[in-house]
KOLGU-4560 file (N, C-alpha, C; in nm, 3 decimals, padded with zeros to 5 digits):
<recs>
<n_xx: 05.110 n_yy: 06.257 n_zz: 01.070 ca_xx: 05.195 ca_yy: 06.368 ca_zz: 01.107 c_xx: 05.118 c_yy: 06.491 c_zz: 01.152 mol: A seq: 1 type: MET>
<n_xx: 04.995 n_yy: 06.507 n_zz: 01.104 ca_xx: 04.919 ca_yy: 06.621 ca_zz: 01.142 c_xx: 04.896 c_yy: 06.629 c_zz: 01.295 mol: A seq: 2 type: GLU>
<n_xx: 04.871 n_yy: 06.516 n_zz: 01.362 ca_xx: 04.853 ca_yy: 06.510 ca_zz: 01.506 c_xx: 04.981 c_yy: 06.563 c_zz: 01.575 mol: A seq: 3 type: GLY>
<n_xx: 05.097 n_yy: 06.522 n_zz: 01.521 ca_xx: 05.224 ca_yy: 06.567 ca_zz: 01.587 c_xx: 05.235 c_yy: 06.716 c_zz: 01.584 mol: A seq: 4 type: PHE>
<n_xx: 05.198 n_yy: 06.783 n_zz: 01.482 ca_xx: 05.209 ca_yy: 06.931 ca_zz: 01.472 c_xx: 05.110 c_yy: 06.995 c_zz: 01.571 mol: A seq: 5 type: ARG>
<n_xx: 04.992 n_yy: 06.941 n_zz: 01.583 ca_xx: 04.892 ca_yy: 06.997 ca_zz: 01.674 c_xx: 04.937 c_yy: 06.982 c_zz: 01.817 mol: A seq: 6 type: THR>
<n_xx: 04.985 n_yy: 06.865 n_zz: 01.861 ca_xx: 05.024 ca_yy: 06.849 ca_zz: 01.997 c_xx: 05.152 c_yy: 06.927 c_zz: 02.031 mol: A seq: 7 type: ARG>
<n_xx: 05.236 n_yy: 06.948 n_zz: 01.940 ca_xx: 05.362 ca_yy: 07.016 ca_zz: 01.965 c_xx: 05.366 c_yy: 07.148 c_zz: 01.893 mol: A seq: 8 type: HIS>
<n_xx: 05.275 n_yy: 07.237 n_zz: 01.937 ca_xx: 05.263 ca_yy: 07.366 ca_zz: 01.871 c_xx: 05.378 c_yy: 07.453 c_zz: 01.911 mol: A seq: 9 type: SER>
<n_xx: 05.386 n_yy: 07.570 n_zz: 01.856 ca_xx: 05.495 ca_yy: 07.664 ca_zz: 01.881 c_xx: 05.491 c_yy: 07.704 c_zz: 02.030 mol: A seq: 10 type: ALA>
<n_xx: 05.377 n_yy: 07.720 n_zz: 02.085 ca_xx: 05.353 ca_yy: 07.758 ca_zz: 02.226 c_xx: 05.425 c_yy: 07.655 c_zz: 02.321 mol: A seq: 11 type: ALA>
<n_xx: 05.403 n_yy: 07.528 n_zz: 02.288 ca_xx: 05.463 ca_yy: 07.425 ca_zz: 02.378 c_xx: 05.616 c_yy: 07.420 c_zz: 02.363 mol: A seq: 12 type: SER>
<n_xx: 05.664 n_yy: 07.461 n_zz: 02.248 ca_xx: 05.808 ca_yy: 07.459 ca_zz: 02.232 c_xx: 05.881 c_yy: 07.572 c_zz: 02.307 mol: A seq: 13 type: CYS>
<n_xx: 05.803 n_yy: 07.672 n_zz: 02.341 ca_xx: 05.857 ca_yy: 07.784 ca_zz: 02.426 c_xx: 05.911 c_yy: 07.737 c_zz: 02.556 mol: A seq: 14 type: GLY>
<n_xx: 05.854 n_yy: 07.630 n_zz: 02.605 ca_xx: 05.904 ca_yy: 07.576 ca_zz: 02.738 c_xx: 06.049 c_yy: 07.523 c_zz: 02.721 mol: A seq: 15 type: GLY>
<n_xx: 06.082 n_yy: 07.466 n_zz: 02.606 ca_xx: 06.216 ca_yy: 07.414 ca_zz: 02.588 c_xx: 06.315 c_yy: 07.532 c_zz: 02.578 mol: A seq: 16 type: TRP>
<n_xx: 06.280 n_yy: 07.637 n_zz: 02.513 ca_xx: 06.364 ca_yy: 07.754 ca_zz: 02.504 c_xx: 06.389 c_yy: 07.811 c_zz: 02.645 mol: A seq: 17 type: LYS>
<n_xx: 06.282 n_yy: 07.818 n_zz: 02.718 ca_xx: 06.295 ca_yy: 07.873 ca_zz: 02.864 c_xx: 06.378 c_yy: 07.780 c_zz: 02.950 mol: A seq: 18 type: HIS>
<n_xx: 06.367 n_yy: 07.653 n_zz: 02.932 ca_xx: 06.449 ca_yy: 07.557 ca_zz: 03.014 c_xx: 06.590 c_yy: 07.575 c_zz: 02.973 mol: A seq: 19 type: ALA>
<n_xx: 06.628 n_yy: 07.592 n_zz: 02.848 ca_xx: 06.766 ca_yy: 07.617 ca_zz: 02.808 c_xx: 06.823 c_yy: 07.742 c_zz: 02.869 mol: A seq: 20 type: ALA>
<n_xx: 06.740 n_yy: 07.852 n_zz: 02.865 ca_xx: 06.788 ca_yy: 07.969 ca_zz: 02.924 c_xx: 06.804 c_yy: 07.956 c_zz: 03.074 mol: A seq: 21 type: MET>
<n_xx: 06.725 n_yy: 07.884 n_zz: 03.140 ca_xx: 06.740 ca_yy: 07.866 ca_zz: 03.285 c_xx: 06.873 c_yy: 07.787 c_zz: 03.314 mol: A seq: 22 type: SER>
<n_xx: 06.898 n_yy: 07.691 n_zz: 03.233 ca_xx: 07.023 ca_yy: 07.611 ca_zz: 03.259 c_xx: 07.143 c_yy: 07.701 c_zz: 03.236 mol: A seq: 23 type: SER>
<n_xx: 07.133 n_yy: 07.790 n_zz: 03.137 ca_xx: 07.248 ca_yy: 07.881 ca_zz: 03.105 c_xx: 07.268 c_yy: 07.980 c_zz: 03.225 mol: A seq: 24 type: GLN>
<n_xx: 07.156 n_yy: 08.024 n_zz: 03.280 ca_xx: 07.165 ca_yy: 08.113 ca_zz: 03.399 c_xx: 07.228 c_yy: 08.041 c_zz: 03.516 mol: A seq: 25 type: LYS>
<n_xx: 07.191 n_yy: 07.916 n_zz: 03.534 ca_xx: 07.251 ca_yy: 07.833 ca_zz: 03.642 c_xx: 07.398 c_yy: 07.819 c_zz: 03.622 mol: A seq: 26 type: ALA>
<n_xx: 07.438 n_yy: 07.791 n_zz: 03.497 ca_xx: 07.580 ca_yy: 07.773 ca_zz: 03.463 c_xx: 07.658 c_yy: 07.896 c_zz: 03.493 mol: A seq: 27 type: LYS>
<n_xx: 07.604 n_yy: 08.017 n_zz: 03.453 ca_xx: 07.669 ca_yy: 08.141 ca_zz: 03.489 c_xx: 07.671 c_yy: 08.174 c_zz: 03.636 mol: A seq: 28 type: TYR>
<n_xx: 07.567 n_yy: 08.132 n_zz: 03.708 ca_xx: 07.562 ca_yy: 08.150 ca_zz: 03.850 c_xx: 07.673 c_yy: 08.069 c_zz: 03.923 mol: A seq: 29 type: ALA>
<n_xx: 07.692 n_yy: 07.940 n_zz: 03.879 ca_xx: 07.796 ca_yy: 07.862 ca_zz: 03.935 c_xx: 07.934 c_yy: 07.916 c_zz: 03.904 mol: A seq: 30 type: PHE>
<n_xx: 07.962 n_yy: 07.967 n_zz: 03.786 ca_xx: 08.081 ca_yy: 08.029 ca_zz: 03.751 c_xx: 08.111 c_yy: 08.149 c_zz: 03.842 mol: A seq: 31 type: LYS>
<n_xx: 08.004 n_yy: 08.233 n_zz: 03.864 ca_xx: 08.023 ca_yy: 08.347 ca_zz: 03.948 c_xx: 08.050 c_yy: 08.307 c_zz: 04.092 mol: A seq: 32 type: ALA>
<n_xx: 07.979 n_yy: 08.207 n_zz: 04.147 ca_xx: 08.005 ca_yy: 08.161 ca_zz: 04.278 c_xx: 08.143 c_yy: 08.100 c_zz: 04.293 mol: A seq: 33 type: LEU>
<n_xx: 08.195 n_yy: 08.030 n_zz: 04.193 ca_xx: 08.327 ca_yy: 07.975 ca_zz: 04.208 c_xx: 08.434 c_yy: 08.086 c_zz: 04.197 mol: A seq: 34 type: PHE>
<n_xx: 08.407 n_yy: 08.187 n_zz: 04.121 ca_xx: 08.498 ca_yy: 08.304 ca_zz: 04.114 c_xx: 08.499 c_yy: 08.373 c_zz: 04.257 mol: A seq: 35 type: ALA>
<n_xx: 08.392 n_yy: 08.390 n_zz: 04.318 ca_xx: 08.381 ca_yy: 08.448 ca_zz: 04.450 c_xx: 08.453 c_yy: 08.358 c_zz: 04.555 mol: A seq: 36 type: LEU>
<n_xx: 08.441 n_yy: 08.229 n_zz: 04.544 ca_xx: 08.508 ca_yy: 08.138 ca_zz: 04.631 c_xx: 08.656 c_yy: 08.148 c_zz: 04.622 mol: A seq: 37 type: ALA>
<n_xx: 08.705 n_yy: 08.161 n_zz: 04.503 ca_xx: 08.849 ca_yy: 08.178 ca_zz: 04.477 c_xx: 08.905 c_yy: 08.307 c_zz: 04.534 mol: A seq: 38 type: ARG>
<n_xx: 08.824 n_yy: 08.406 n_zz: 04.540 ca_xx: 08.853 ca_yy: 08.540 ca_zz: 04.593 c_xx: 08.874 c_yy: 08.538 c_zz: 04.739 mol: A seq: 39 type: ALA>
<n_xx: 08.829 n_yy: 08.435 n_zz: 04.810 ca_xx: 08.828 ca_yy: 08.419 ca_zz: 04.956 c_xx: 08.758 c_yy: 08.537 c_zz: 05.019 mol: A seq: 40 type: GLU>
<n_xx: 08.825 n_yy: 08.610 n_zz: 05.105 ca_xx: 08.758 ca_yy: 08.722 ca_zz: 05.179 c_xx: 08.745 c_yy: 08.852 c_zz: 05.102 mol: A seq: 41 type: ASP>
<n_xx: 08.809 n_yy: 08.861 n_zz: 04.987 ca_xx: 08.812 ca_yy: 08.983 ca_zz: 04.912 c_xx: 08.681 c_yy: 08.989 c_zz: 04.833 mol: A seq: 42 type: GLU>
<n_xx: 08.625 n_yy: 09.110 n_zz: 04.816 ca_xx: 08.511 ca_yy: 09.130 ca_zz: 04.732 c_xx: 08.556 c_yy: 09.136 c_zz: 04.587 mol: A seq: 43 type: GLY>
<n_xx: 08.469 n_yy: 09.089 n_zz: 04.505 ca_xx: 08.499 ca_yy: 09.096 ca_zz: 04.356 c_xx: 08.392 c_yy: 09.180 c_zz: 04.288 mol: A seq: 44 type: ARG>
<n_xx: 08.433 n_yy: 09.272 n_zz: 04.199 ca_xx: 08.341 ca_yy: 09.350 ca_zz: 04.130 c_xx: 08.287 c_yy: 09.276 c_zz: 04.011 mol: A seq: 45 type: GLN>
<n_xx: 08.167 n_yy: 09.318 n_zz: 03.968 ca_xx: 08.099 ca_yy: 09.250 ca_zz: 03.860 c_xx: 08.190 c_yy: 09.245 c_zz: 03.733 mol: A seq: 46 type: ILE>
<n_xx: 08.253 n_yy: 09.357 n_zz: 03.707 ca_xx: 08.336 ca_yy: 09.363 ca_zz: 03.583 c_xx: 08.451 c_yy: 09.267 c_zz: 03.592 mol: A seq: 47 type: GLN>
<n_xx: 08.510 n_yy: 09.243 n_zz: 03.710 ca_xx: 08.622 ca_yy: 09.148 ca_zz: 03.730 c_xx: 08.574 c_yy: 09.007 c_zz: 03.705 mol: A seq: 48 type: GLU>
<n_xx: 08.462 n_yy: 08.976 n_zz: 03.758 ca_xx: 08.403 ca_yy: 08.837 ca_zz: 03.740 c_xx: 08.370 c_yy: 08.818 c_zz: 03.599 mol: A seq: 49 type: ILE>
<n_xx: 08.305 n_yy: 08.916 n_zz: 03.535 ca_xx: 08.258 ca_yy: 08.903 ca_zz: 03.394 c_xx: 08.381 c_yy: 08.877 c_zz: 03.305 mol: A seq: 50 type: ALA>
<n_xx: 08.485 n_yy: 08.958 n_zz: 03.322 ca_xx: 08.607 ca_yy: 08.945 ca_zz: 03.233 c_xx: 08.675 c_yy: 08.810 c_zz: 03.265 mol: A seq: 51 type: LEU>
<n_xx: 08.697 n_yy: 08.772 n_zz: 03.392 ca_xx: 08.766 ca_yy: 08.649 ca_zz: 03.421 c_xx: 08.695 c_yy: 08.527 c_zz: 03.382 mol: A seq: 52 type: ALA>
<n_xx: 08.557 n_yy: 08.524 n_zz: 03.394 ca_xx: 08.482 ca_yy: 08.404 ca_zz: 03.367 c_xx: 08.421 c_yy: 08.412 c_zz: 03.221 mol: A seq: 53 type: GLU>
<n_xx: 08.446 n_yy: 08.523 n_zz: 03.153 ca_xx: 08.393 ca_yy: 08.541 ca_zz: 03.018 c_xx: 08.234 c_yy: 08.527 c_zz: 03.022 mol: A seq: 54 type: LYS>
<n_xx: 08.176 n_yy: 08.615 n_zz: 03.109 ca_xx: 08.024 ca_yy: 08.612 ca_zz: 03.118 c_xx: 07.977 c_yy: 08.750 c_zz: 03.076 mol: A seq: 55 type: LEU>
<n_xx: 07.855 n_yy: 08.761 n_zz: 03.026 ca_xx: 07.796 ca_yy: 08.887 ca_zz: 02.988 c_xx: 07.770 c_yy: 08.972 c_zz: 03.116 mol: A seq: 56 type: PRO>
<n_xx: 07.822 n_yy: 09.091 n_zz: 03.116 ca_xx: 07.817 ca_yy: 09.173 ca_zz: 03.242 c_xx: 07.672 c_yy: 09.202 c_zz: 03.281 mol: A seq: 57 type: ARG>
<n_xx: 07.589 n_yy: 09.239 n_zz: 03.189 ca_xx: 07.449 ca_yy: 09.277 ca_zz: 03.223 c_xx: 07.375 c_yy: 09.158 c_zz: 03.281 mol: A seq: 58 type: ASN>
<n_xx: 07.391 n_yy: 09.040 n_zz: 03.221 ca_xx: 07.324 ca_yy: 08.916 ca_zz: 03.268 c_xx: 07.382 c_yy: 08.879 c_zz: 03.408 mol: A seq: 59 type: PHE>
<n_xx: 07.510 n_yy: 08.903 n_zz: 03.427 ca_xx: 07.576 ca_yy: 08.868 ca_zz: 03.554 c_xx: 07.519 c_yy: 08.953 c_zz: 03.663 mol: A seq: 60 type: LEU>
<n_xx: 07.492 n_yy: 09.079 n_zz: 03.636 ca_xx: 07.432 ca_yy: 09.172 ca_zz: 03.739 c_xx: 07.303 c_yy: 09.112 c_zz: 03.789 mol: A seq: 61 type: GLU>
<n_xx: 07.215 n_yy: 09.065 n_zz: 03.702 ca_xx: 07.092 ca_yy: 09.006 ca_zz: 03.739 c_xx: 07.109 c_yy: 08.879 c_zz: 03.821 mol: A seq: 62 type: HIS>
<n_xx: 07.200 n_yy: 08.799 n_zz: 03.781 ca_xx: 07.231 ca_yy: 08.677 ca_zz: 03.852 c_xx: 07.281 c_yy: 08.704 c_zz: 03.989 mol: A seq: 63 type: ILE>
<n_xx: 07.371 n_yy: 08.794 n_zz: 04.008 ca_xx: 07.427 ca_yy: 08.824 ca_zz: 04.138 c_xx: 07.320 c_yy: 08.888 c_zz: 04.229 mol: A seq: 64 type: LEU>
<n_xx: 07.232 n_yy: 08.965 n_zz: 04.171 ca_xx: 07.117 ca_yy: 09.019 ca_zz: 04.258 c_xx: 07.025 c_yy: 08.904 c_zz: 04.303 mol: A seq: 65 type: LEU>
<n_xx: 07.004 n_yy: 08.806 n_zz: 04.218 ca_xx: 06.924 ca_yy: 08.689 ca_zz: 04.259 c_xx: 06.992 c_yy: 08.610 c_zz: 04.370 mol: A seq: 66 type: ASP>
<n_xx: 07.126 n_yy: 08.592 n_zz: 04.354 ca_xx: 07.202 ca_yy: 08.522 ca_zz: 04.454 c_xx: 07.205 c_yy: 08.601 c_zz: 04.589 mol: A seq: 67 type: LEU>
<n_xx: 07.202 n_yy: 08.733 n_zz: 04.577 ca_xx: 07.195 ca_yy: 08.813 ca_zz: 04.703 c_xx: 07.061 c_yy: 08.799 c_zz: 04.771 mol: A seq: 68 type: LYS>
<n_xx: 06.957 n_yy: 08.800 n_zz: 04.685 ca_xx: 06.820 ca_yy: 08.785 ca_zz: 04.745 c_xx: 06.807 c_yy: 08.650 c_zz: 04.816 mol: A seq: 69 type: ARG>
<n_xx: 06.872 n_yy: 08.549 n_zz: 04.762 ca_xx: 06.866 ca_yy: 08.415 ca_zz: 04.827 c_xx: 06.965 c_yy: 08.391 c_zz: 04.939 mol: A seq: 70 type: HIS>
<n_xx: 07.036 n_yy: 08.498 n_zz: 04.975 ca_xx: 07.127 ca_yy: 08.493 ca_zz: 05.086 c_xx: 07.255 c_yy: 08.419 c_zz: 05.060 mol: A seq: 71 type: GLY>
<n_xx: 07.301 n_yy: 08.408 n_zz: 04.941 ca_xx: 07.425 ca_yy: 08.339 ca_zz: 04.910 c_xx: 07.544 c_yy: 08.433 c_zz: 04.904 mol: A seq: 72 type: LEU>
<n_xx: 07.522 n_yy: 08.557 n_zz: 04.861 ca_xx: 07.630 ca_yy: 08.653 ca_zz: 04.852 c_xx: 07.582 c_yy: 08.784 c_zz: 04.915 mol: A seq: 73 type: VAL>
<n_xx: 07.681 n_yy: 08.868 n_zz: 04.947 ca_xx: 07.650 ca_yy: 09.002 ca_zz: 04.996 c_xx: 07.723 c_yy: 09.092 c_zz: 04.901 mol: A seq: 74 type: SER>
<n_xx: 07.679 n_yy: 09.220 n_zz: 04.910 ca_xx: 07.737 ca_yy: 09.320 ca_zz: 04.823 c_xx: 07.773 c_yy: 09.446 c_zz: 04.904 mol: A seq: 75 type: SER>
<n_xx: 07.871 n_yy: 09.517 n_zz: 04.853 ca_xx: 07.912 ca_yy: 09.643 ca_zz: 04.922 c_xx: 07.936 c_yy: 09.744 c_zz: 04.817 mol: A seq: 76 type: ARG>
<n_xx: 07.887 n_yy: 09.864 n_zz: 04.841 ca_xx: 07.907 ca_yy: 09.974 ca_zz: 04.744 c_xx: 08.032 c_yy: 10.046 c_zz: 04.766 mol: A seq: 77 type: ARG>
<n_xx: 08.075 n_yy: 10.122 n_zz: 04.664 ca_xx: 08.187 ca_yy: 10.203 ca_zz: 04.678 c_xx: 08.308 c_yy: 10.158 c_zz: 04.603 mol: A seq: 78 type: GLY>
<n_xx: 08.422 n_yy: 10.231 n_zz: 04.617 ca_xx: 08.539 ca_yy: 10.204 ca_zz: 04.543 c_xx: 08.600 c_yy: 10.069 c_zz: 04.577 mol: A seq: 79 type: LYS>
<n_xx: 08.585 n_yy: 10.028 n_zz: 04.705 ca_xx: 08.641 ca_yy: 09.896 ca_zz: 04.747 c_xx: 08.528 c_yy: 09.792 c_zz: 04.759 mol: A seq: 80 type: HIS>
<n_xx: 08.420 n_yy: 09.819 n_zz: 04.697 ca_xx: 08.301 ca_yy: 09.736 ca_zz: 04.713 c_xx: 08.310 c_yy: 09.613 c_zz: 04.614 mol: A seq: 81 type: GLY>
<n_xx: 08.202 n_yy: 09.540 n_zz: 04.614 ca_xx: 08.191 ca_yy: 09.424 ca_zz: 04.528 c_xx: 08.107 c_yy: 09.321 c_zz: 04.589 mol: A seq: 82 type: GLY>
<n_xx: 08.111 n_yy: 09.201 n_zz: 04.541 ca_xx: 08.034 ca_yy: 09.088 ca_zz: 04.592 c_xx: 08.126 c_yy: 08.994 c_zz: 04.657 mol: A seq: 83 type: TYR>
<n_xx: 08.074 n_yy: 08.925 n_zz: 04.761 ca_xx: 08.152 ca_yy: 08.818 ca_zz: 04.833 c_xx: 08.053 c_yy: 08.713 c_zz: 04.879 mol: A seq: 84 type: ARG>
<n_xx: 08.097 n_yy: 08.592 n_zz: 04.898 ca_xx: 08.017 ca_yy: 08.486 ca_zz: 04.951 c_xx: 07.986 c_yy: 08.514 c_zz: 05.100 mol: A seq: 85 type: LEU>
<n_xx: 07.867 n_yy: 08.475 n_zz: 05.137 ca_xx: 07.825 ca_yy: 08.497 ca_zz: 05.284 c_xx: 07.885 c_yy: 08.385 c_zz: 05.369 mol: A seq: 86 type: LEU>
<n_xx: 07.903 n_yy: 08.269 n_zz: 05.310 ca_xx: 07.955 ca_yy: 08.161 ca_zz: 05.396 c_xx: 08.081 c_yy: 08.096 c_zz: 05.331 mol: A seq: 87 type: LYS>
<n_xx: 08.163 n_yy: 08.034 n_zz: 05.409 ca_xx: 08.285 ca_yy: 07.975 ca_zz: 05.355 c_xx: 08.251 c_yy: 07.866 c_zz: 05.256 mol: A seq: 88 type: ASP>
<n_xx: 08.327 n_yy: 07.853 n_zz: 05.150 ca_xx: 08.298 ca_yy: 07.749 ca_zz: 05.049 c_xx: 08.321 c_yy: 07.605 c_zz: 05.104 mol: A seq: 89 type: PRO>
</recs>
């Protein structure tokens, strides 16, 4: 058993935690993209998506910024602003 503990130290277990967080981020990203697809041409604000999809607002902000950087969504500031898909679903 001693060899098992050495090979599987706490540092190596951190990779599992990171992988689980990444899959959660992907799950939230898909939910956000589906919400935007349902909105069709209308922009959706972060708060609307967060409430409708039951997602943490702060985390969703980071996810949408990543999606914007990768060219999947666009954003618009202002009262009638929000996020929308760049391409038809």
